[in-house]
C-alpha positions as CSV (number, residue, x, y, z in Angstrom):
1,M,-83.2,87.4,0.5
2,E,-81.0,88.4,-2.5
3,D,-78.9,86.2,-4.1
4,E,-81.6,83.4,-3.2
5,L,-81.7,80.7,-5.8
6,L,-84.0,81.6,-8.4
7,F,-83.1,80.0,-11.3
8,R,-80.9,77.6,-12.2
9,L,-80.1,74.9,-15.5
10,E,-77.8,72.1,-15.6
11,G,-76.4,71.1,-18.9
12,V,-79.9,71.5,-20.4
13,R,-80.2,70.0,-23.9
14,F,-83.3,70.8,-26.3
15,L,-84.1,69.9,-29.5
16,Y,-87.3,70.9,-32.0
17,P,-89.0,68.0,-34.3
18,G,-86.5,67.1,-36.9
19,G,-83.5,66.9,-34.4
20,I,-83.2,70.7,-34.2
21,V,-80.7,71.2,-31.5
22,A,-81.5,74.6,-29.5
23,L,-79.7,74.1,-26.9
24,D,-76.8,72.2,-26.2
25,G,-75.4,71.2,-22.8
26,L,-76.2,74.5,-21.0
27,S,-75.9,75.4,-18.2
28,L,-76.5,78.9,-16.3
29,A,-77.7,80.4,-12.6
30,V,-80.5,83.0,-11.5
31,R,-80.1,85.1,-7.9
32,R,-82.5,86.8,-6.8
33,G,-81.7,90.8,-7.3
34,V,-78.9,90.1,-9.5
35,H,-80.7,91.3,-13.1
36,V,-79.7,88.7,-16.1
37,A,-78.4,89.8,-19.6
38,I,-78.9,86.6,-21.9
39,L,-76.9,87.7,-25.7
40,G,-76.5,85.9,-28.0
41,A,-78.0,86.2,-32.0
42,N,-80.8,85.1,-33.9
43,G,-80.9,81.4,-33.3
44,S,-78.5,81.1,-30.3
45,G,-81.2,80.0,-28.4
46,K,-82.5,82.3,-26.6
47,S,-86.2,81.9,-27.7
48,T,-85.9,78.5,-26.5
49,L,-84.1,78.8,-22.6
50,L,-87.2,81.7,-21.9
51,K,-89.8,79.2,-22.4
52,V,-87.8,76.2,-20.6
53,M,-87.5,78.0,-17.5
54,D,-90.8,79.3,-17.3
55,G,-92.3,75.3,-18.0
56,L,-93.7,75.8,-21.1
57,Y,-90.7,73.5,-22.9
58,L,-89.4,70.4,-21.1
59,P,-85.7,69.8,-22.1
60,R,-84.7,66.3,-23.1
61,E,-81.6,65.6,-21.3
62,G,-80.4,67.7,-18.4
63,T,-82.0,69.2,-15.3
64,V,-84.2,72.2,-14.5
65,Y,-84.7,73.7,-10.9
66,A,-87.2,76.7,-9.8
67,F,-86.7,77.9,-6.2
68,G,-84.9,75.1,-5.5
69,R,-87.6,72.8,-6.5
70,P,-87.1,70.4,-9.7
71,L,-89.0,72.3,-13.1
72,T,-89.9,68.8,-14.5
73,G,-93.7,67.4,-16.6
74,K,-94.8,66.1,-13.4
75,A,-94.0,68.9,-10.8
76,L,-96.2,70.8,-13.6
77,E,-99.3,68.1,-12.8
78,D,-99.0,69.5,-9.0
79,E,-101.9,71.4,-9.7
80,A,-100.6,74.2,-6.6
81,F,-96.9,74.4,-8.2
82,A,-98.2,75.3,-11.9
83,L,-100.3,78.2,-9.8
84,E,-97.2,79.0,-7.7
85,L,-95.0,78.9,-10.5
86,R,-97.5,81.2,-12.9
87,R,-97.6,83.3,-10.3
88,R,-93.6,84.0,-10.0
89,V,-92.7,84.0,-12.8
90,A,-93.7,86.1,-16.1
91,L,-92.7,86.0,-20.2
92,L,-93.4,88.9,-22.5
93,F,-92.9,86.9,-25.5
94,Q,-90.8,89.2,-28.4
95,D,-94.1,89.1,-31.1
96,P,-96.8,91.3,-28.9
97,D,-99.3,89.3,-30.8
98,V,-98.4,86.1,-29.7
99,Q,-99.8,87.3,-26.2
100,L,-102.5,89.3,-27.3
101,F,-106.4,88.0,-27.4
102,S,-108.9,89.3,-25.1
103,A,-111.8,91.6,-26.8
104,T,-110.2,95.1,-24.7
105,V,-107.0,96.4,-23.1
106,W,-109.0,96.5,-19.9
107,D,-109.6,93.1,-20.0
108,E,-106.8,91.3,-21.6
109,V,-104.5,93.2,-18.8
110,A,-107.1,91.8,-15.7
111,F,-106.6,88.3,-17.1
112,G,-104.4,86.6,-15.4
113,P,-105.6,88.4,-11.9
114,L,-108.6,86.4,-13.6
115,Q,-107.0,82.9,-13.6
116,L,-105.4,82.8,-10.2
117,G,-109.0,83.3,-8.7
118,W,-108.4,86.5,-7.3
119,P,-111.3,88.5,-6.4
120,P,-113.5,90.5,-7.9
121,E,-112.0,94.2,-6.2
122,Q,-108.9,93.1,-6.3
123,V,-108.7,92.4,-9.6
124,R,-109.7,96.0,-10.2
125,E,-107.6,97.7,-7.9
126,R,-104.4,96.3,-9.4
127,V,-105.6,96.4,-13.3
128,E,-106.2,100.3,-12.7
129,A,-102.7,101.1,-10.9
130,T,-101.1,99.3,-13.2
131,L,-103.1,101.5,-16.8
132,R,-102.2,104.4,-15.1
133,W,-98.3,103.4,-14.4
134,L,-98.2,102.2,-17.8
135,G,-100.2,105.2,-18.8
136,L,-103.2,103.3,-20.8
137,E,-105.9,104.5,-18.6
138,E,-107.6,106.3,-22.5
139,L,-107.1,102.7,-24.2
140,R,-109.3,100.6,-21.5
141,E,-111.8,100.0,-23.8
142,R,-109.8,99.7,-27.5
143,P,-109.0,96.5,-28.7
144,P,-105.5,95.7,-28.7
145,Y,-105.2,94.4,-32.4
146,R,-105.5,98.1,-33.6
147,L,-102.7,99.7,-30.9
148,S,-99.3,100.7,-32.8
149,G,-96.5,98.6,-31.8
150,G,-95.3,100.5,-28.3
151,E,-98.6,100.2,-27.1
152,K,-99.7,96.7,-27.7
153,R,-95.6,96.1,-26.2
154,K,-96.9,98.0,-23.2
155,V,-99.8,96.4,-23.2
156,A,-98.2,92.8,-23.9
157,L,-96.4,94.1,-20.3
158,G,-98.4,95.4,-18.5
159,A,-100.4,92.2,-18.9
160,V,-97.9,90.0,-16.8
161,L,-96.2,92.4,-14.3
162,V,-99.7,93.0,-13.3
163,T,-100.0,89.6,-11.1
164,E,-96.7,91.7,-9.2
165,P,-94.5,88.0,-10.4
166,E,-90.9,88.1,-8.8
167,V,-88.7,87.3,-11.8
168,L,-90.0,88.5,-16.1
169,L,-88.2,86.8,-18.3
170,L,-88.4,89.6,-21.8
171,D,-87.7,88.0,-24.5
172,E,-85.6,90.8,-27.0
173,P,-88.5,93.6,-25.9
174,T,-87.0,96.0,-28.4
175,A,-87.6,94.2,-30.9
176,F,-89.6,96.6,-33.6
177,L,-89.7,99.2,-31.6
178,D,-89.3,103.1,-32.1
179,P,-86.4,104.9,-30.5
180,R,-89.5,106.8,-28.5
181,S,-91.5,102.8,-27.4
182,R,-88.3,102.2,-27.1
183,C,-86.9,104.3,-24.2
184,Q,-90.7,104.8,-22.4
185,L,-90.2,100.6,-21.9
186,L,-86.5,101.5,-21.2
187,D,-87.8,103.4,-18.1
188,Y,-91.0,101.2,-16.5
189,L,-88.1,98.0,-17.0
190,L,-85.6,100.3,-15.1
191,E,-88.5,100.7,-12.7
192,W,-90.0,97.6,-12.2
193,R,-86.7,96.3,-11.9
194,E,-86.2,97.5,-8.2
195,R,-89.6,95.1,-6.9
196,G,-88.4,91.9,-8.7
197,T,-85.7,89.9,-11.1
198,L,-84.8,90.7,-14.8
199,V,-83.9,87.8,-17.2
200,V,-83.4,89.9,-20.6
201,C,-82.6,88.0,-23.8
202,T,-81.3,90.9,-25.9
203,H,-79.1,91.4,-28.9
204,D,-79.6,95.0,-28.0
205,L,-75.6,95.8,-26.0
206,E,-76.9,98.9,-24.8
207,L,-80.0,97.5,-23.4
208,A,-77.8,94.6,-21.4
209,E,-75.6,97.5,-20.2
210,E,-78.5,99.3,-18.7
211,L,-80.4,96.8,-17.1
212,A,-78.0,93.5,-16.5
213,R,-75.5,92.6,-13.5
214,H,-74.8,89.8,-14.9
215,V,-74.3,88.9,-18.4
216,Y,-74.0,85.0,-20.1
217,V,-72.9,84.9,-24.0
218,L,-74.8,82.1,-25.9
219,E,-73.5,80.3,-28.9
220,R,-75.6,78.1,-30.9
221,G,-77.8,76.5,-27.4
222,R,-74.3,76.4,-25.2
223,V,-73.0,79.0,-23.1
224,I,-69.7,80.2,-25.0
225,A,-68.5,83.3,-21.7
226,E,-69.8,85.1,-18.5
227,G,-69.4,87.8,-16.7
228,G,-70.5,91.1,-15.7
229,P,-71.3,94.3,-18.4
230,D,-68.2,95.6,-18.4
231,E,-66.1,92.8,-19.3
232,I,-68.6,91.3,-21.5
233,L,-69.0,94.2,-23.0
234,S,-65.7,95.0,-23.9
235,D,-64.5,91.9,-25.2
236,E,-65.2,93.4,-29.0
237,A,-63.4,89.9,-30.0
238,L,-66.1,87.7,-28.1
239,L,-69.1,89.5,-29.5
240,E,-68.2,89.6,-33.0
241,R,-67.5,85.8,-33.0
242,A,-70.8,85.6,-30.8
243,N,-72.2,87.8,-34.0
244,L,-72.6,90.8,-32.0
245,I,-71.1,93.7,-33.8
246,H,-68.9,93.4,-36.8
247,S,-66.3,95.6,-38.1
248,H,-66.5,98.2,-40.6
249,R,-63.2,98.7,-42.9
250,H,-61.9,101.4,-44.5
251,R,-58.9,102.2,-47.0
252,H,-57.2,105.3,-47.5
253,G,-54.3,105.5,-49.5
254,E,-52.0,102.3,-48.3
255,L,-53.5,102.4,-44.7
256,V,-56.8,100.1,-43.4
257,H,-58.5,100.4,-40.2
258,S,-62.0,99.4,-39.0
259,H,-64.5,100.2,-36.3
260,R,-66.4,98.4,-34.3
261,H,-70.8,98.6,-35.2
262,D,-72.5,97.3,-32.3
263,H,-76.3,96.1,-32.9
264,R,-77.7,98.5,-30.3
265,G,-80.7,100.9,-30.0
266,H,-80.9,104.6,-30.9
267,P,-83.1,106.6,-28.7
268,H,-83.0,110.0,-28.3
């Protein structure tokens, strides 16, 4: 059912060792089919937020609900609940090298289904379909560490999408990609979002504009604004405050003018 509440976070506070505050009373919601972009500069709490939503981190304060159930340490001790969460939610890390560890591309993509206990024939079918979709068939026997940055990103994407999750959490998915790889990744995400719900953490304003139906802006672990992409991305004062754009100023004789500079990708 579209608009079903998938995640709800209320007053979430998360601290790293040494008292470093990453999330500071953060509240937000994710509804089925309402693709979300979470905008913020480096250090705003975006990556931490995704790990809290994925159950990798537990907040110091506040509550997190996933599919209507509290996402707590006790809940994750329930093997059935934990397995269901892993099946329904997938996280793509910013650095694919953190995510890739298998001997071959085929093994990497097959790892998730095997962990979920899928029958061998189903695993083979889904892995082959995923490799075809991403154009990775010729790389099936290659070790992931020997691939290019764009190829690694595609393998990491295949490894999380092969299990057909309902929610895909993406942490700066276009980081370090060349323009061609960025365009390819965007095409895959535009196609996949018809099947599930995207939550994209990024400072790439163009990516947010392309993918999202709702946007949150983070600053120092707090939500400072939310709304539709048109509303948020046209608010230059807000974007400049959040360090997502800055203004270049030029002098022409006695006249000084400025223009906006976006932190965007530039696909060709």
